[in-house]
C-alpha positions in Angstrom: -25.9 10.0 7.2 -27.6 6.9 8.5 -27.3 5.3 5.1 -23.6 5.8 4.9 -22.7 4.3 8.3 -25.4 1.6 8.0 -23.7 0.4 4.9 -20.2 1.3 5.7 -19.7 -0.2 9.2 -19.1 -3.9 9.1 -16.4 -6.3 8.0 -15.5 -6.4 4.4 -14.9 -9.9 2.9 -13.3 -11.0 -0.4 -14.9 -13.4 -2.9 -12.9 -16.2 -1.5 -14.0 -15.5 2.1 -10.5 -14.8 3.3 -9.6 -11.1 3.9 -6.0 -11.6 2.9 -6.5 -13.7 -0.2 -6.7 -10.7 -2.6 -3.4 -9.4 -1.3 -1.7 -12.7 -1.7 -3.0 -13.1 -5.2 -1.6 -9.7 -6.0 1.8 -10.7 -4.6 1.8 -13.8 -6.8 1.0 -11.7 -9.8 3.8 -9.3 -9.0 6.4 -11.6 -7.7 8.8 -10.5 -10.4 10.4 -7.1 -9.5 9.2 -4.1 -11.4 12.7 -3.5 -12.7 12.7 -6.9 -14.5 9.0 -6.7 -15.5 9.4 -3.3 -17.3 10.7 -4.5 -20.7 7.8 -6.8 -21.2 5.0 -4.8 -19.7 2.2 -3.5 -21.9 2.7 0.0 -20.5 6.3 0.0 -21.8 5.3 -1.0 -25.3 2.5 1.6 -25.4 4.9 4.3 -24.4 7.3 3.1 -27.1 4.6 3.3 -29.7 3.7 6.8 -28.5 7.3 8.0 -28.8 7.7 6.4 -32.3 4.5 8.0 -33.5 5.5 11.4 -32.0 8.0 12.1 -34.7 5.7 11.9 -37.8 2.9 13.5 -35.8 5.3 16.3 -34.7 6.5 16.9 -38.2 2.9 17.1 -39.4 1.8 19.5 -36.6 4.9 21.7 -37.0 4.6 21.9 -40.8 0.9 22.8 -40.5 1.3 25.4 -37.8 4.3 27.2 -39.3 2.7 27.2 -42.8 -0.6 28.5 -41.6 0.8 31.1 -39.3 3.3 32.3 -41.9 0.6 32.5 -44.5 -1.7 34.4 -42.2 1.0 36.8 -41.1 2.0 37.4 -44.7 -1.6 38.1 -45.7 -2.3 40.5 -42.8 -1.7 43.4 -45.1 -4.9 42.2 -46.8 -8.3 41.2 -45.4 -7.5 37.5 -45.8 -4.8 37.3 -43.2 -7.0 37.4 -40.2 -9.4 34.5 -41.2 -6.4 32.4 -42.5 -4.7 32.8 -39.1 -7.9 31.9 -37.3 -8.3 28.8 -39.5 -4.7 27.8 -38.6 -5.5 28.2 -34.9 -8.7 26.2 -35.3 -6.8 23.5 -37.0 -4.3 23.4 -34.2 -7.2 23.0 -31.8 -8.4 20.0 -33.8 -4.9 18.4 -33.8 -4.9 19.1 -30.0 -8.0 17.0 -29.7 -6.3 14.1 -31.6 -3.2 14.5 -29.4 -5.4 14.2 -26.2 -6.9 11.0 -27.7 -3.5 9.6 -28.4 -2.2 10.4 -24.9 -5.4 8.9 -23.4 -5.0 5.6 -25.4 -1.2 5.1 -25.1 -0.2 7.0 -22.0 -3.4 6.6 -19.9 -3.4 10.4 -19.5 -7.0 11.7 -19.4 -6.9 15.4 -20.0 -10.1 17.4 -20.1 -11.1 19.5 -23.1 -10.1 23.1 -22.9 -12.7 25.9 -22.6 -14.9 26.0 -25.7 -15.1 28.9 -28.0 -17.4 31.7 -26.9 -19.1 32.9 -30.1 -21.5 35.6 -29.1 -23.0 36.1 -32.6 -23.4 34.2 -35.8 -21.1 34.8 -38.7 -17.5 34.3 -39.8 -16.2 37.4 -38.2 -17.6 36.5 -34.8 -16.2 33.0 -35.1 -12.8 34.4 -36.2 -12.7 36.8 -33.2 -13.6 34.0 -30.8 -10.8 31.8 -32.1 -8.2 34.6 -31.9 -9.3 35.6 -28.4 -9.2 32.0 -27.1 -6.2 31.2 -25.0 -6.6 27.5 -25.8 -6.1 28.2 -29.5 -2.7 29.8 -28.9 -1.7 27.1 -26.5 -2.4 24.5 -29.2 -0.3 26.5 -31.6 2.5 26.6 -29.0 2.2 22.8 -28.5 2.5 22.2 -32.3 5.7 24.3 -32.4 7.4 22.9 -29.2 6.4 19.3 -29.8 8.7 18.7 -32.8 12.1 19.3 -31.3 11.2 17.3 -28.2 9.8 14.5 -30.4 13.0 14.4 -32.4 15.1 14.1 -29.3 12.9 11.5 -27.6 12.7 9.5 -30.9 16.5 9.5 -31.3 17.2 8.5 -27.7 14.5 5.8 -27.7 15.4 4.1 -30.9 19.1 4.2 -30.1 18.7 2.7 -26.7 16.2 0.0 -27.8 18.4 -0.9 -30.8 21.6 -1.2 -28.7 19.9 -3.0 -25.9 18.1 -5.7 -27.9 21.0 -6.1 -30.4 23.5 -6.8 -27.6 21.1 -8.9 -25.6 20.5 -11.2 -28.6 24.1 -11.2 -29.8 24.7 -14.9 -28.8 21.9 -15.8 -31.3 23.3 -13.9 -34.3 27.1 -13.5 -33.8 27.7 -16.3 -36.4 26.6 -13.8 -39.1 30.0 -12.1 -38.9 32.4 -15.0 -39.8 30.0 -16.4 -42.3 29.1 -13.3 -44.3 31.5 -10.5 -43.4 34.8 -12.3 -43.0 35.4 -11.1 -39.4 35.2 -13.0 -36.1 32.4 -10.8 -34.5 31.6 -7.2 -33.5 34.8 -5.1 -33.7 35.3 -3.5 -30.3 38.6 -1.8 -31.3 40.7 -1.7 -34.4 43.6 0.2 -36.0 46.2 -0.6 -38.7 47.9 -3.3 -36.6 45.5 -4.5 -33.9 41.9 -5.5 -33.9 39.7 -6.7 -31.0 36.6 -8.7 -31.7 33.9 -10.0 -29.4 34.1 -13.6 -30.5 34.9 -15.9 -27.6 32.2 -17.3 -25.2 33.2 -15.0 -22.3 33.1 -11.9 -24.4 29.8 -12.9 -26.0 28.3 -13.5 -22.5 29.5 -10.1 -21.3 28.0 -8.5 -24.4 24.7 -10.1 -23.7 24.8 -8.9 -20.1 25.5 -5.4 -21.1 22.6 -5.6 -23.5 20.4 -6.9 -20.7 21.3 -3.8 -18.6 20.4 -1.5 -21.6 17.2 -3.4 -22.1 16.2 -3.1 -18.4 17.1 0.6 -18.2 15.6 1.7 -21.5 11.9 1.4 -20.4 12.5 3.7 -17.4 14.3 6.2 -19.6 11.5 6.1 -22.1 9.0 6.6 -19.2 10.9 9.6 -18.1 10.8 11.0 -21.6 7.1 10.5 -21.9 6.7 12.4 -18.6 7.7 15.5 -20.6 5.0 14.6 -23.2 2.5 14.3 -20.4 3.4 17.8 -19.1 3.1 19.3 -22.6 -0.3 17.7 -23.3 -1.7 18.5 -19.8 -0.3 22.0 -19.7 -0.9 23.2 -23.3 -3.8 21.1 -24.5 -6.0 21.0 -21.4 -8.1 23.6 -19.7 -6.2 26.6 -18.2 -6.0 27.0 -14.5 -8.4 29.9 -14.6 -11.0 27.8 -16.5 -10.5 24.9 -14.1 -11.0 27.2 -11.2 -14.2 28.6 -12.7 -15.6 25.1 -13.2 -14.7 24.3 -9.6 -16.4 27.4 -8.3 -19.5 26.7 -10.4 -19.6 23.2 -9.0 -19.1 24.5 -5.5 -21.9 27.1 -6.0 -24.2 24.4 -7.2 -23.4 22.3 -4.2 -24.1 25.3 -1.9 -27.4 26.0 -3.6 -28.5 22.4 -3.3 -27.4 22.2 0.3 -29.3 25.4 1.2 -32.4 24.1 -0.6 -32.2 20.8 1.2 -31.8 22.6 4.6 -34.9 24.8 3.8 -36.9 21.7 2.9 -35.8 20.1 6.2 -36.7 23.1 8.2 -40.1 23.4 6.5 -40.8 19.7 7.1 -39.8 19.9 10.7 -42.0 23.0 11.2 -45.0 21.4 9.4 -44.8 18.0 11.1 -43.6 19.2 14.5 -44.2 22.6 16.0 -46.9 23.7 13.6 -49.0 20.6 14.1 -48.7 21.0 17.9 -49.7 24.6 17.7 -52.8 23.7 15.6 -53.8 21.1 18.2 -53.1 23.6 20.9 -55.4 26.1 19.3 -58.2 23.5 19.0 -57.8 22.4 22.6 -57.9 26.0 23.9 -61.1 26.6 21.8 -62.7 23.5 23.3 -61.6 24.6 26.8 -63.1 28.0 26.2 -66.4 26.4 25.3 -66.4 24.2 28.4 -65.2 27.0 30.8 -68.8 27.8 31.9 -70.4 24.4 31.7 -67.5 22.3 33.2 -64.7 24.4 34.8 -62.8 21.3 36.0 -62.7 19.7 32.5 -61.7 23.1 31.0 -58.9 23.4 33.6 -57.7 19.9 32.7 -57.7 20.7 29.0 -55.8 24.0 29.7 -53.3 21.9 31.7 -52.8 19.6 28.7 -52.5 22.6 26.4 -49.8 23.9 28.7 -47.8 20.7 28.3 -48.2 20.9 24.5 -46.9 24.5 24.7 -43.8 23.2 26.5 -43.3 20.5 24.0 -43.7 22.9 21.0 -41.2 25.3 22.6 -38.7 22.5 23.0 -39.1 21.4 19.4 -38.6 25.0 18.3 -35.4 25.3 20.4 -34.1 22.1 18.8 -35.0 23.4 15.4 -33.2 26.7 16.1 -30.2 24.8 17.4 -30.2 22.8 14.2 -30.2 26.0 12.1 -27.5 27.8 14.1 -27.1 27.3 17.9 -26.9 30.4 20.0 -24.0 29.0 22.0 -21.9 28.9 18.8 -22.6 32.5 18.1 -22.0 33.7 21.7 -19.1 31.5 22.8 -17.5 29.8 19.8 -16.6 26.3 18.7 -15.2 25.1 22.1 -18.4 25.6 24.0 -20.7 24.6 21.0 -18.8 21.3 20.4 -18.8 20.5 24.1 -22.5 21.0 24.1 -23.1 18.7 21.1 -20.6 16.2 22.6 -22.6 16.0 25.8 -25.6 14.8 23.8 -23.7 11.9 22.2 -24.4 8.4 23.5 -20.7 7.7 24.1 -18.2 9.7 26.1 -16.5 12.3 23.9 -13.4 14.2 24.6 -13.2 17.7 23.0 -10.0 19.6 22.4 -10.2 22.9 20.6 -6.9 24.7 20.2 -7.7 28.0 18.6 -6.3 31.4 19.6 -9.0 33.3 17.6 -12.3 32.4 16.0 -12.8 31.8 12.3 -15.4 33.4 10.1 -19.0 32.5 11.1 -19.6 30.5 7.9 -16.4 28.4 8.4 -17.3 28.1 12.1 -20.8 26.9 11.3 -19.6 24.3 8.8 -17.1 22.9 11.3 -19.8 22.7 13.9 -22.3 20.9 11.7 -19.5 18.5 10.4 -18.7 17.4 14.0 -22.4 17.3 14.8 -23.2 14.9 11.9 -20.2 12.7 12.6 -21.1 12.4 16.3 -24.7 11.5 15.3 -23.3 8.7 13.2 -21.2 7.5 16.0 -24.2 7.4 18.3 -26.3 5.5 15.8 -24.0 3.1 14.0 -20.4 3.0 15.1 -20.9 0.8 18.2 -18.1 2.7 19.8 -17.3 3.1 23.5 -15.5 6.4 23.2 -14.7 9.2 20.8 -12.6 12.3 20.5 -13.0 15.6 18.7 -9.9 17.8 18.0 -9.9 21.2 16.3 -6.8 23.2 15.5 -5.3 25.6 13.0 -2.5 24.9 10.7 -1.3 27.9 8.8 -4.3 29.0 6.7 -6.4 25.8 7.3 -8.8 24.8 10.0 -8.4 21.2 10.9 -11.2 19.1 12.4 -10.7 15.5 13.4 -13.3 13.1 14.9 -12.1 9.6 15.9 -14.0 6.6 17.5 -13.1 3.1 18.4 -16.1 1.5 16.7 -16.3 -1.3 14.1 -15.0 0.8 11.2 -15.8 0.2 7.5 -17.1 3.7 6.8 -16.7 4.8 3.2 -17.3 7.9 1.1 -19.5 6.5 -1.7 -22.0 8.1 -4.1 -25.3 9.0 -2.5 -24.1 8.4 1.0 -24.2 10.8 4.0 -20.4 11.1 4.0 -20.4 11.9 0.3 -22.9 14.7 1.0 -20.7 16.0 3.8 -17.7 15.9 1.5 -19.6 17.9 -1.1 -20.6 20.5 1.5 -16.9 20.9 2.4 -15.8 21.0 -1.2 -18.1 23.9 -1.8 -15.8 26.1 0.4 -12.5 24.5 -0.8 -12.6 22.0 2.0 -11.5 18.4 2.1 -12.9 15.3 3.9 -10.6 12.3 4.5 -12.0 9.1 5.9 -9.7 6.5 7.4 -11.9 3.6 8.5 -10.5 0.1 8.2 -12.7 -2.9 8.9 -12.6 -3.5 12.6 -11.9 0.2 13.4 -10.9 2.6 14.5 -12.5 5.3 12.4 -10.8 8.7 11.9 -12.5 11.4 9.9 -10.5 14.5 9.1 -12.1 17.7 7.7 -9.9 20.5 6.4 -11.4 23.9 5.9 -9.9 27.2 4.7 -9.1 29.6 7.5 -10.9 32.9 7.2 -10.7 35.2 10.2 -13.9 36.9 11.5 -13.4 40.4 10.1 -16.6 41.6 11.7 -15.5 40.7 15.2 -12.1 42.2 14.5 -13.6 45.4 13.4 -15.8 45.5 16.5 -12.7 45.0 18.7 -10.9 47.8 16.9 -13.8 50.2 17.5 -14.2 49.1 21.1 -17.6 47.4 20.4 
């Protein structure tokens, strides 16, 4: 934790030496409103290319999917139907990978790969069974079927709007084509057997161009809305399922818990080896020397025993501190309010503690909340240069909220390898969240959000009268 706040606290400067220069440069770059920038932005043209490519890609995917599924279904009466259907699904998975690449390159949509095939044995039959059992394979097939009608609709709307918009916008540049080559004065707005209305005078040409400008400005936003549906299709059907994502999160959380537990064990072992154990070894040696001198020099032996008594007190204090670091007794006996008040009293700055809980959470959640506050208060003592701090704990629906705020110099950040990053990983292991708001110059506000889990053991004891 010292590394984090040692690096984090302090004023952040820009390359020019002026904190506001970067913001002013950004304002100069974006002085044109977003509505007017949209038709010429690179994102707009990438989305246009994506929609235009979607039609031929959709035709290819739909044709392949329907052909292979129909062929496989027709051959199910024979042995060949199952492997043909599996090959069709495997091909849809391959096309899904290409679609994720296309979305990543043109829509800036980064979708993770779905769960891989779980082939337990070697052989064609094992592979066929794995493909047919994979939910990702069937989702890829569903994408291939659903993508074509949407691609046709998006392609039609996009091409129509872009054509109308740019044609009308540039009408003043090419309206002369009508009288020269078609024998009419301009675009025919209305016509019957007796009356014709053409857009041929300067006013009508200008109005036509303005209408084209409106179409040109609106079309990128309509295309962006159309591509949002493509994003949902790619993300929902070609990415990992919610269950697979949750499994990955749980595996990551389990790894973080294991690493944290190993680090805590190493810390306890180091503290015991370098602290209490070393003092007890010295104490045993001193008592042995005192025993030898007891008959020859009782006064020296008494002096050595007195020193050993002091070493015993010091060793006991170190063991108490170590036990408090593992899990303080006050937390078990009296809960977060008393435990946080105790740790706040050891902080170098005045700390106000406000715990608003009607019942106690589960011991594991309670312990994580305690150690989160303890670590943050240690950072405030060492690095924040604050004059006061506050700790607030409350419950919101099914979440336990912990907030620590100080009026120090600010500048704390959650970065890789830092103490706050390690604290965030520990919270993430139990589906918690760590949010750091620490602008340069302060104040710093760190909010930890933990899942609320009631203490079922304590509730059971209350029901049984224990």
